[in-house]
N, C-alpha and C positions, 0 to 999 in steps of 0.2 A: 406443278402449277396447272398443266393441261388436264390431268387426271382429276384434280379438284374441280375444275371448270366443267369437265364432262359429267361428273356425278351430280353437281349442283344445277346444271342447265340442260346440256344435251340429253342426258338420260331421262329428263322429265318431259321431253318434247318428243312428238311423233317422229320416228326415224326419218321418214321421207321429208318431212318439214325441216328437220334438223339439217339434213343433207342440203336442201335448197338454201337454207339460211347460210350455211358455211360456204357453199358454193358461190353465192352472191357476194360475201365478204371477200373471198379469195379474187374474184373478177374485179371487184372495186379497187382493191389494193394494187392490182396489176395495171390499172389505168393511171395511177398516180406516179409520175416519173420519179421523184425523189424517194418516195415510200418504197416503191418496188425495187429500186436500186439498194436501199438499206436492207430491206427484207432478203433479197437475194444474197447480199454479201454475208449476212448472218446465217441463213438457212441453207445456202447452196454453195458453199466453198468448194472448189474443184481440187481433186487429188490427181496429180499427173499420173501416179502408178495405176489408177483405175481406168485410164483412157481405154476404150474398147473399140474394136473394129468387128462388125458383124453385119451380115447381109450386104456386104459391100458398102456399108455406111460407117462413118467415124462418129463416136459418141463420147461425151464426157465421162461416162462410166456405164456399168451394165444394168443399173437399176432403174426400171420404168414403171410408169402408172398403167395398170391393167385396164382393159375395157370395162366399161360400166359406169365409171364415175363421171366422165364427160361425154355424154351420149351424142351431143350435137356440135362438138368442136367449139365450145364458147369459152373454155378456160385453159387453152394451151399455154399461154404466157404465164397465167397465174399458177399453174401446176409446175411449170418449169422454174418459176420464181421460188417455189418451195423445195426444189432440189431433185426432182425426178429427171432422169437422163434421157428418157424418151417418153412420149405420151401416146397411148393408144386410144383413139376416140371411137365411139360407137358403144354398142352395136347399132349400125346404120342398115335400114332395110330399104327396099325399092320404093315402097310407098310410106308416107307419113302414117303413124298409127299411135293411138292413145296408150297401148299397153293393156294389161290386165286391171281389173277393178281394184280400187283401194279397199282395205289395207293390204299392202303387198310387199312390205319390208319390215323385218323383225330383227331386233337385237337379242342375242343370246350372251349377255354381258359376262356371266360366269365362265362361259366356254370361249370368250373372246372370238365370237363368231357372228355371222349374219345368216339369215334366211331371206332370199328374195324370190318373188315370182312376178318381177316387173313386166316381162313379156315384150321386151324390145320396144319400150316406148321411145320414140324419136321422131324428128320432123321430116324424115325421109331423105334419100340420097340426093335429090335434086337441090334441096335446101342446104344440106350440109356441104355438097360440092361448091355451091355458090359462095358460102361463107368462107370456106378454105381458099377459094380463088381470090377472094377480096382481102384475105388476111395480110397484114403488114406486121411481120414478127418483131417483137420487142427483144426476145431472147432466142439465140439459135438453139434449136433442138430437132430431135427426129420425130416425125409424126406418122404413126401408123394408123390405118383406118381398118376397123373390124366390121365386116358385112355379114348380114344375116337374111333369113327368109321372112318376107312378109306374111303375117299370120293368115290372112284371107287367101292367099295363093295356095292352090292345091299342091300337094307333093309332086305331082306329075309335071307341073309348071315351075318347079323350084329353080331349075337351071336358068330359065330365062329371066327370073326375078333377080338372081345373083348376077347375071351378065349385065342387066340394066344398071345396077348399082356399080358394077366394076367400070363400065363405060363412062359413068358420070364421075367417078371418084379416083380412078387410077392416076390421072395426071396430077393430082393434088396430094398424093400419098407417097411417103418415103418407102412404105411397104404396105401390103394388103393382107388381111387375115379373113380366111373363110371360116366362119363360126357355124359349126354343125353340131354343137355339143350343149347348147342351153337346154335345160329341162323344162322351160316355160313356154315353149312354142310346140304345140302339138305336132308330132311326126318328125320334128327336126332331127332328133338323135338317130332316126332311121338312116339319115344320109351319111352317117359314119361307116355304114357297111361298104365294103370295097366296091362291090358292083354298082352302088349308087355314087360313091365318092369319086371313082375314076373319071366318069363323064363330067361330073360337076367341075372338079379341079381342072380338067383339061379344057372345058369351055371358058372358065374364068381366066386361065392363063392365056388363051388365044384372044379373049376380049381386052385383056390388059395390054397385050402386044399391039392390038389394032389401035388402041386408044392412045398409047404412048409409044412413039417410034424412036425417040432420041435416046432413051435409056431403058434398061430392063427393070420393071418394078417388081421387087422380091415379093413372092407369094408364100404364105404360110397357112397352115390349117390348125385350129384349136380343137382338142379332143376332151372327152370327158374322163374323169377318174374311174368311172363305173364300167368301162370297157373290160371284157375278159382278156387275159393275157394273150390269147391267140389272136384276138381282133387288134390289140396293140401292135403285135408283130406284123399283122397284114397291113395296117396303116403305115408302119415304118417301111416296109418293103415297097409299098405303093409310092411312098414319098421319094424313095431312091429311084424307082423305076421312072417316074414322071419328072425327076429333076426339080422337085419341089425345094423351095429355099429353106423352109423351117417348119417346125412343129411346136405348138404351144402346149405344154402339159402342166397343169390341166385346168378345166372349167370347174364349175361347182359340182357337188355331189348330191344325188337323191337319197343316198344311204343315211340311216340314222343308227342302226345297230352297230355295236362293236367300236364306237368312236369315243366312248367314255363321256357322253353328254351328261351335264349335271344341272341344266337349266330346267325350268318348269315344264311338265309333260305337255301342257297346252301349247307352249312355244315350240318345243321339239316336234310336235305333231303337225305343225304348219307345213303345207305343201310348198314346194319351191326347192331351189338350189341352195345348199348349205356351203358357206365359204368361211375361211378363217382357219384358226388353229386346229380344229378337229380334222381337217382334210390334209393336214401336213404329211402324215405318214404315207398315205396312198399316193399323193401326188409325187412325193419323192421316189416311191417304188416304180411308178410309171415311167418317170424320167430316167431312172437307172436302167429299166428295161429297154427304153428307146435307144439310149446311148450305146448300150451293149450290142444293139441290133444295127444302128446306123453309123456309129463312131462320128468322125468329122465330116461325113458326106452331107449331112443335114444339120442346119443350125437349130439347136434346141433352146426353147425359152422355158424356164422354170417358174411357175407361179402356183399358188395354193398354200396358204398356211405360213407364208414367210413374214416373220415378225421381227427378226433380229439379224445382226451381222452373222452370228453363228449359223442361223438358217440359210442365209444368202451364200455364205462360204460353203456350206454343205451341198447346196444345189450346184454351185459351180464345180466342186470336186466330183459330183455326180455325173456332170456332163453338160450343164447349162452354160452357154456362152452369155445369154441375157437372162435377167430375172425380172419379175414383176410383183407388185403388191397392190392391195386396194383395201381389204377388210381391216388390216392392222392400223391403217391410217386413221380410221375411225376411232380406235382406241388409243393410239399413240400420239396423235396430233401433229402439229406442224414441225416439230423438231425431229420426226421420225427419220427423214431422209438424211439429215445431217449426221444423226447418231449412227445410222446404219453404214453410211459412207465412211465415217471415221473408223468404226470398228472393221469394216471390210478391208480397209487400207492397212490397219494394224495387223490383221491376220495374214494378209499377203506378205508383209514385211517380215513377219515371223516364220514364214514358210520357206521351203527349199525352192520355191518357184520365182523366177525373176519377174514374170508378168502374169496377169490373169489368164492370158491365152494358154500359157503353159500348164496352168492348174485345171483347166477345163477337162473333166473326165478322169482325172488322175486317180481318184478313189475307185471309180468303176473299173478302170483298166487294171488297177492293182488287184481288186477283187477277182476279175476275170482271169488274170494271169495266175493268181494264187489257185483258183479253181482248177485251171488247166494243169498247173504243176501237181496238184493233188490227184488229178485224173491220171497223170503220167505215173506218178509214184504208186498209185493203186494198181495201175496196169502192170507195172514192173513187179510189185509184190505178187499180183495174180500169177504172172508168168513164172516167177520163181517158185510159187507154190505148186503150180502145175508141173514144173520140171522136177521138183522134189517128189511129188506124187508119182510121176511118171517113172522115176528111178526105182521107187519102192514097189510100184506094180510090176516093173520088169524083173525085179529080184524075186518077188513072190511067184511070178509066172515062170521064171527059170526053175523054180522048185517043183511046180506042178504040171508043166507042159513038156511034151516030148520035143526034141530039137526039130525045128522046121515047121512046127505047127503054128498057124495063124493065131495071133491074139485077137480075141473078139470082145 
């Protein structure tokens, strides 16, 4: 039903205009008491087995809405009504900004992907903080706030810009995310380098603690899939060092090669971050690498190319306590969350794990242990080989050397 509607209507409408239309319909439905109750009952049934505890917070399940869809915290109840277990608003910047010039959002329908170069268009941290402070929730949910750098702020002043947003928003956030990985703000990804990231995260942590004294606001960082493996390791080590609460893996990619893209070259060549199915493999690889590095010391959030319950289950087994989606919502429609939750509950029931928490990282741990056993087996074989060779050498040397002569 939705796929037909998408082809006949949404696909014919400019992507950004279609987003605003759908967004307004969701907000409108969430304002009508009887209608929102019926929609939530149909699209957001709760599965007790999927209840999740993460970041010191209790959630109905692990599946949340990634940042970018609700930039200004306008549709938290609406997206919860559709079944998302947590809502991450933003990215929010210190100052309001219009973002990059249009056209800036592109659908790659055949690849089930999007390219965006939105540029953090949002109303600014002061306006979003005021909206969150005045909010009267209709549905209980977890609200994360994703913060980024204002475009006009020089890189040298980035920390102060993030601190400003933190001071305004921390009191209204269940958790905070420092976004240093969008490709659409010049210089932003430079902040992923550990020498820049350490002082930034330290300053944001201190600002959050000053702003909120009655609880500890969990702090996460969101990284790009394009980081080299050694840089992923460096971020992981820094997260452990600083006591960071979580890492979100991953944001959109600037890569185009090797992703099997079949869309028109004119679309693929658009600048911006690519999201959706093509980023799935790399995002999963980054998640696995992070979990192998940090284990359960840091909460990992898997995002990037998640379309189905199989994808969600794979991320959990790889090490994600929480998972997020956005692009697939465009292509799968309002039944997406319901379908994914149902499938995830079925996979958990069919697994050897009693809870999702037991399943987190199970595949990565198994791979790591298998590799370790392989290394030990290889070492044992190597030692046995050396021992055999040593005996053979001794026999040969006994035949060619005089007694008491050193073997060289």
